[in-house]
PLY file of the C-alpha trace (Angstrom):
ply
format ascii 1.0
element vertex 325
property float x
property float y
property float z
element edge 324
property int vertex1
property int vertex2
end_header
81.79 107.47 154.37
79.47 108.21 151.35
79.59 105.63 148.50
82.34 105.94 146.03
81.57 105.64 142.32
82.40 102.34 140.80
86.06 101.93 139.48
84.74 100.67 136.19
82.45 103.55 135.54
85.32 105.77 134.15
87.69 103.23 132.90
88.05 101.11 129.77
89.42 97.73 131.11
91.13 96.55 127.84
92.09 93.19 129.51
88.12 92.51 130.16
87.22 92.21 126.53
87.55 88.47 126.45
85.89 88.10 129.74
83.05 90.19 128.71
82.41 88.27 125.76
82.59 84.66 127.52
80.28 85.79 130.35
77.85 87.01 127.60
78.02 83.68 126.14
77.40 81.80 129.15
74.44 84.11 130.01
72.76 83.48 126.80
73.52 79.86 126.63
71.74 79.57 130.33
68.77 81.46 129.14
68.47 79.25 126.13
68.72 76.08 128.13
66.33 77.26 130.80
63.85 77.90 127.80
64.52 74.52 126.37
63.77 73.10 129.79
60.28 74.73 129.79
61.28 77.87 131.66
62.68 76.08 134.65
65.96 77.10 136.38
64.40 79.75 138.82
66.01 79.95 142.25
64.45 80.70 145.75
64.19 84.14 147.19
66.31 82.57 150.00
69.36 81.90 147.42
69.58 85.93 146.96
71.07 86.27 150.27
74.01 83.93 151.11
76.84 83.51 153.68
80.18 82.84 151.92
83.56 81.58 153.37
86.81 80.87 151.49
86.31 77.18 150.59
83.00 78.46 148.83
84.09 81.65 147.16
84.93 80.26 143.84
81.51 78.41 143.13
79.50 80.81 145.04
80.88 84.18 143.93
83.15 83.83 140.98
81.38 81.33 139.19
77.69 82.83 139.94
79.24 86.32 138.90
79.00 84.96 135.17
75.08 84.75 135.65
74.17 87.71 137.87
76.24 90.46 139.72
77.47 89.33 143.09
77.31 92.17 145.78
79.63 91.17 148.91
79.05 92.50 151.99
82.26 92.36 154.37
81.07 92.41 157.95
81.64 91.28 161.54
79.60 90.37 164.46
81.24 93.21 166.87
80.77 95.87 163.98
77.93 98.19 165.03
77.73 99.99 161.53
77.50 96.47 159.85
74.31 95.81 161.85
72.89 99.04 160.29
73.93 98.27 156.80
73.36 94.58 156.42
69.76 94.33 156.90
69.52 97.17 154.38
71.48 95.16 151.86
69.48 92.05 152.31
66.18 93.66 152.17
66.91 95.33 148.67
68.46 92.04 147.59
64.95 90.50 147.85
63.48 93.56 146.73
65.54 93.59 143.42
64.32 90.11 142.92
67.28 88.34 141.50
68.84 91.29 139.65
71.98 90.87 142.03
72.85 88.22 144.87
74.30 89.24 148.20
77.03 87.35 149.40
77.99 88.15 153.25
81.40 87.34 154.26
82.61 87.46 157.96
85.85 88.88 158.10
86.88 87.35 161.16
86.47 83.97 159.91
87.82 84.73 156.27
91.28 87.03 156.80
92.36 85.87 153.53
89.37 87.11 151.46
89.71 90.19 153.44
93.37 90.81 152.51
92.66 89.89 148.74
89.99 92.67 148.29
92.13 95.18 150.12
89.49 95.90 152.87
90.79 98.63 155.38
87.63 98.81 157.17
84.26 97.56 157.57
81.47 97.51 156.65
82.82 97.39 153.17
80.92 96.49 150.04
82.34 95.23 146.75
80.81 93.58 143.61
81.95 90.92 141.34
80.98 90.92 137.73
82.00 88.30 135.13
84.99 87.58 137.31
85.99 91.21 138.01
85.94 92.71 141.53
84.75 96.34 141.85
84.83 98.48 144.97
81.28 100.02 145.52
81.34 101.75 148.87
82.55 101.77 152.63
80.66 102.51 155.64
77.06 102.47 156.44
75.71 104.75 153.73
72.11 106.06 153.32
69.61 103.71 151.45
69.28 106.28 148.36
73.01 106.31 147.64
72.90 102.58 148.02
70.02 102.44 145.62
71.90 104.31 143.13
75.06 102.52 143.13
73.08 99.16 142.74
71.21 100.62 139.97
74.62 101.67 138.25
76.20 98.15 138.74
72.95 96.40 137.37
73.14 98.84 134.35
76.86 98.28 133.52
76.32 94.17 134.23
73.80 94.04 131.77
75.01 96.54 128.94
78.68 95.15 128.98
78.43 91.61 130.01
74.60 90.66 129.07
74.03 89.82 132.59
70.22 90.08 133.11
69.90 88.28 136.77
68.32 85.22 137.86
64.60 84.03 137.62
63.09 83.86 141.07
60.29 81.62 142.15
58.83 81.54 145.50
58.04 78.24 145.53
61.58 76.95 144.49
63.27 74.77 147.04
65.95 76.83 148.65
69.60 75.68 147.61
68.70 73.82 144.57
70.35 75.91 141.99
69.83 74.82 138.28
72.52 73.00 136.64
75.03 75.13 134.95
74.95 75.33 131.42
76.87 72.82 129.46
80.46 73.96 128.33
80.26 75.83 124.93
81.29 73.46 122.20
84.41 74.62 120.57
84.03 76.86 117.53
86.01 76.70 114.35
88.02 79.82 115.28
88.52 78.98 118.97
92.17 78.16 118.53
93.03 81.22 116.62
91.25 83.44 118.88
93.16 81.89 121.99
96.42 82.29 120.33
95.43 85.82 119.72
94.75 86.23 123.58
97.94 84.64 124.45
99.80 87.23 122.10
98.34 90.08 123.97
99.23 88.56 127.20
102.92 88.17 125.94
103.07 91.60 124.71
103.14 90.48 121.00
100.63 92.91 119.75
101.77 92.55 116.08
100.97 88.70 116.40
97.67 89.23 118.19
96.63 91.56 115.12
97.55 89.08 112.72
95.68 86.27 114.41
92.53 88.22 114.76
92.80 89.40 111.17
93.03 85.79 110.14
89.71 85.05 111.91
87.95 88.03 110.22
89.24 87.10 106.68
86.99 83.96 106.77
84.51 85.22 109.18
83.92 89.08 108.95
81.06 89.30 111.27
82.96 87.62 114.25
82.19 89.96 117.15
84.99 88.50 119.50
87.65 89.06 116.74
86.17 92.56 115.62
86.58 93.78 119.42
90.01 91.87 119.88
91.19 93.37 116.74
90.51 96.88 117.94
92.05 96.31 121.28
95.32 94.72 119.84
95.74 97.50 117.27
95.24 100.10 120.03
97.78 98.67 122.03
100.24 97.96 119.26
100.10 101.71 118.42
100.55 102.95 122.07
103.55 100.49 122.76
105.95 102.49 120.55
104.83 106.14 121.60
106.76 108.37 124.04
103.96 109.65 126.23
105.63 112.76 127.33
106.42 113.80 123.83
103.13 112.80 122.48
101.22 115.01 125.19
103.70 118.06 124.45
102.97 117.88 120.86
99.42 117.62 121.17
99.41 120.70 123.58
101.41 122.73 121.19
99.89 121.83 118.12
95.99 121.51 118.36
95.60 121.44 114.70
97.97 118.61 113.99
96.00 115.66 113.37
98.62 112.97 113.99
99.35 114.49 117.26
95.95 114.64 118.43
95.03 110.94 117.36
98.11 109.80 119.29
97.25 111.74 122.27
93.74 110.30 121.99
95.17 106.86 121.91
96.95 107.45 125.20
93.78 109.03 127.04
91.95 105.75 125.95
94.27 103.52 127.36
94.67 105.44 130.46
90.99 105.12 131.03
90.24 108.77 130.09
87.37 107.99 127.62
85.22 111.27 127.53
88.86 112.87 126.92
89.70 110.64 124.07
86.63 111.04 122.16
86.22 114.81 122.87
89.80 115.39 121.68
89.08 113.64 118.43
85.69 115.16 117.81
87.24 118.82 118.30
89.66 117.92 115.95
87.20 116.69 113.50
85.53 120.36 114.01
88.89 121.87 112.95
89.64 119.62 109.93
88.24 119.19 106.50
88.73 116.75 103.65
91.07 113.66 104.25
92.27 115.18 107.46
88.81 115.04 108.79
88.07 111.67 107.44
91.31 110.40 109.20
90.28 111.45 112.42
86.70 110.31 112.02
87.86 106.71 111.21
90.24 106.65 114.12
87.17 107.74 116.33
85.25 104.96 115.17
87.88 102.39 115.76
88.11 103.80 119.53
84.31 103.28 119.47
84.80 99.49 119.00
87.32 99.25 121.82
85.00 100.70 124.28
81.87 98.98 122.91
78.86 100.19 120.88
76.46 99.87 123.82
78.53 101.95 126.33
76.53 105.30 127.08
79.93 107.39 126.44
79.90 106.13 123.01
76.33 106.86 122.27
76.80 110.30 123.61
79.85 110.64 121.52
78.34 109.48 118.21
75.64 112.27 118.64
78.41 114.81 119.24
80.30 113.46 116.15
77.04 113.76 114.04
76.90 117.48 115.25
80.45 117.98 114.28
80.18 116.54 110.73
76.89 117.97 109.88
0 1
1 2
2 3
3 4
4 5
5 6
6 7
7 8
8 9
9 10
10 11
11 12
12 13
13 14
14 15
15 16
16 17
17 18
18 19
19 20
20 21
21 22
22 23
23 24
24 25
25 26
26 27
27 28
28 29
29 30
30 31
31 32
32 33
33 34
34 35
35 36
36 37
37 38
38 39
39 40
40 41
41 42
42 43
43 44
44 45
45 46
46 47
47 48
48 49
49 50
50 51
51 52
52 53
53 54
54 55
55 56
56 57
57 58
58 59
59 60
60 61
61 62
62 63
63 64
64 65
65 66
66 67
67 68
68 69
69 70
70 71
71 72
72 73
73 74
74 75
75 76
76 77
77 78
78 79
79 80
80 81
81 82
82 83
83 84
84 85
85 86
86 87
87 88
88 89
89 90
90 91
91 92
92 93
93 94
94 95
95 96
96 97
97 98
98 99
99 100
100 101
101 102
102 103
103 104
104 105
105 106
106 107
107 108
108 109
109 110
110 111
111 112
112 113
113 114
114 115
115 116
116 117
117 118
118 119
119 120
120 121
121 122
122 123
123 124
124 125
125 126
126 127
127 128
128 129
129 130
130 131
131 132
132 133
133 134
134 135
135 136
136 137
137 138
138 139
139 140
140 141
141 142
142 143
143 144
144 145
145 146
146 147
147 148
148 149
149 150
150 151
151 152
152 153
153 154
154 155
155 156
156 157
157 158
158 159
159 160
160 161
161 162
162 163
163 164
164 165
165 166
166 167
167 168
168 169
169 170
170 171
171 172
172 173
173 174
174 175
175 176
176 177
177 178
178 179
179 180
180 181
181 182
182 183
183 184
184 185
185 186
186 187
187 188
188 189
189 190
190 191
191 192
192 193
193 194
194 195
195 196
196 197
197 198
198 199
199 200
200 201
201 202
202 203
203 204
204 205
205 206
206 207
207 208
208 209
209 210
210 211
211 212
212 213
213 214
214 215
215 216
216 217
217 218
218 219
219 220
220 221
221 222
222 223
223 224
224 225
225 226
226 227
227 228
228 229
229 230
230 231
231 232
232 233
233 234
234 235
235 236
236 237
237 238
238 239
239 240
240 241
241 242
242 243
243 244
244 245
245 246
246 247
247 248
248 249
249 250
250 251
251 252
252 253
253 254
254 255
255 256
256 257
257 258
258 259
259 260
260 261
261 262
262 263
263 264
264 265
265 266
266 267
267 268
268 269
269 270
270 271
271 272
272 273
273 274
274 275
275 276
276 277
277 278
278 279
279 280
280 281
281 282
282 283
283 284
284 285
285 286
286 287
287 288
288 289
289 290
290 291
291 292
292 293
293 294
294 295
295 296
296 297
297 298
298 299
299 300
300 301
301 302
302 303
303 304
304 305
305 306
306 307
307 308
308 309
309 310
310 311
311 312
312 313
313 314
314 315
315 316
316 317
317 318
318 319
319 320
320 321
321 322
322 323
323 324
């Protein structure tokens, strides 16, 4: 079976905004701590390929995934395709030199993990980035396709989560990982931000919007509040829509600005990022004056939700500039 595209490549995971921010903060703090200690904290090449069981999954995979992408190889001793794939993954883990860590999981000894990931057959390869599981591919794939998938994983981990990998030192002692960075001290707005997240989880989108606005009123540059506000406002708008009615009106009235804006919101929440951007850019081309500016502003708000460093946003910004000028 050929490698499948990662599930995150075409989807906006709105629930991942807070996780992404926390992962970036931890990664930045770990790098700062390493620099403060004189550049220490490197791992041995032997630590790039590890065997993991259920007892060690949280520390060796989930916690490690806030520092570096963790690729999981589900295998078994009796599996012949596994014996072809596993050595390739191990060699690539060493070649990529800390850009990802390979975790090998024996399915016979770890049935619970196999069930949690929904593994239907082996070999099966997943990744965990900032605590989020992503299916990569199943079966003994060809090496060029594996490399392409790994490159995409590494790019997404760096762009969305700020994970640039581990420092590797051939002279480091295997198994002696650097101490984790200290807990990030509570900031002046942590209580309000946590309240906003809890409101989102409870479906109180109006409350979340207000909580984020309260932070931004005192700290206009707070990046987490900006992202959270864009997310909360989007969810608030969509929560009151009738999807079938919105789709019908958008199809019947291509020049209707409110109809196209509402449909774009639904597109984005449904993970159809390019469709949402393309719909609004086409509407910009068909409108003038205040209508055009209304569409442009909504498009910029959706850019905030997806993230400025996402390549789809970069492409859409270029297309918007062409439509405007």
